[in-house]
N, C-alpha and C positions, 0 to 999 in steps of 0.2 A: 504494500500500500504506500502510495506517495501522498504525504500529508503536507499541506501548506498552512502554517499558522500566521494569521494576519492580526497583529496586535501591536499597538504603539508603546506598550510597556515592556521593556526588556526582561524584567523579572518574571513576567507571565510566560513569555516564550521560553525562557530558560527553565522555568518550573515544569512546563509541559514536556520539554525535551528530557528533563531529568526523570520524570515518572515513566516515560516511554522508552528509556534507554535499554531496558531488558526485552523489549518487543523487537526482535531482530528483523521481523518482516515489515516494519514501518520505517520508511525513509522520511526524515523530517527536514523541511525547509521553513524559513520564516521571512516575513516581510514586516517592516515597521511602519508602513504607510500604504495607502491605497495605490499610490503611484508605483511603489515597489511591487505590490501584489500584481498589478496589471502586467508589469514587465516579467515577473516570475511565471505568470500564467501563459503569457505569449511564448516564453522560452520552452516551458514544459507544463501543460495543464496537469494539476494534481488529481488524484482520485477523490480526495476529500479536502475540504478547506474549513479550518476552524477560524471563524471570523468574528472579531469584536464588533459589536453593533454600533459603537461610537468611536470613530477614528478622528485624529486631529485634523486630517485633511479631507474629511467628508463623512457622510453617513454610511455606516456599514450595511444597513438595510437597503439603501439605494444601490450600493455596489453589488450586493447580492443579486438583485434583479438584473442589473446590467450585465453581470458576469454570466448568468444563466441564459441570457438572450443570445450570447455568442458561444457559450460552452455549456450546453444543457446537461452534459453527462457528469459534471462535477457535483459531488454531494457536499452541500454546504451546511455546516452546523454553526448556528449563531451562538457565540460565546459571550455571555453578558454578566456584568456585575449585579444587574438587577434580577429580581425574581418575579417581575411583573408578567402576568399572563397576557396582558394587552400587547406587550412588546413581543412575546413569544408568538401570539396569534398573527401579529403583523409580519413577523419573520416567515412564518409558514405560508402566509398568503402571497409573499414575494418569491416563493419557490424554495425556501430552505427546507432541508430534509430533517433537520433537528434543531433543538434549542437546549442549551445547557448553561446553568448558572455557574459562575466561578466559585460558588460556595458548595457545589456538588462534590461528592466523594470521587477519588481517583478511579474506583471501579466503575462509576457511572460514565466517566470520560472514556475509558477503554471500551465499554459496552456501546456507547454512542458512536464512536469511531468505526467500530467493526460492523455495527448495524447499518449505518449509512453507507459504508463501503460496499455492502452487499446489495445496495439498492433500496433498502427499506427506510422508513421514517422512524426516528427515535425521539421519545420524550419520556421523562421520568413519570411514573404512575401518578403521583400527586399533581404534576403539571398537566398531564393529559386530561385529568378530571376537571381541573380548573379551566383549561382552555375550552373543553367541551361545554362547560357551563356558560362561559363567557360568550361563545359562539351562538349557543341557543338563546341566550339573553338578548344578544344583539339582534338576531333575526326576529325574535318575537316582540321585542319592545321598541326597537328603533324604526317605527313606522313614521314616514314623513307626510306632513299635510301636503295638499296640492300646492300651496304657496311655497312651502319649503322646497319641494321638488323643483319648482320653477326657479327659485333662487339658486339652487345648486347647479341646475342645467345652465343657467346664465353664467355662473362662475366657471363652469367647464368650457364655455365659449370664450373665456378670457375677458369678460366684461368686468369693470370695476363697480363699486357700490353705486356711484352716481348714474352710471349707464343702466344698471339693473333697475334702479328706482324709476328711471324714465321709461324703460321698456315695459315694466310691470304696472306703471301708473300708481306707484306707492311712494311714500316719503323715504328720503335717504336714511333717516334714523330707524325706520321700520326694517330696512335691509340690514343695517348694522346690528340691530337687536336680533333679527332672525339668524344672522351668521354667527353671532356670539352663542346663541342657544344651540345651533347646529353643531358648532365645534365642541361644546360641552357634552352634548348628547352622544356624539360619535367619538369622543376622546381624541379630537384632532387638534394639532398645534397651530395650524394655519389653514388658509383657504385651499391651498394646493392639496394638502393632506386630507382635508374635508371632502374634496371632490373624489379623490382616489378611494377613500374608505366607502363613501356612498356608492360608488360604481362597483367596487368589489363585492359589496353586500346586496347588489341589485336593488338599491333603493331609489334609483332614478332611471 
């Protein structure tokens, strides 16, 4: 197995190398930035990539999707300091084959690597349950009103708040309020993420 570790904290990469040193069938490379990771993948695509979700030169989750668009056979495991099921679900929706917290046991890391290398999806049992609950909750509770759907569709077309207000014949502040409510409802950090999540959940 060829493993590429993409993490901008040297101690993390060194730690993973150390715990895998007895696994003679795993060849480990590492990249300290997304730019380095791109070069490493171009040189030799790995079988599995252990990817930090937040890199100093960009979003690991965005890089996950972009990588799989060009190299769909790479098994990507998002490696995160957070234990948020929302982040995990986001990673899976972008094509990751696994999600593991940096607080997990070494045995979990080994199991995750080998499971994903075999082409399967890996999540720890507690995480799988939390993600299933979150996904069900999103689908059952996150129903958008007709106006909310129109707002999101207009955002998807690249229109700003003033343009949306004019198009929908509503006030600017109504659009602002609707977008704030939508971001909170869908746990989105900005309008771009709001459109993406709504689209992935087939809400628009």
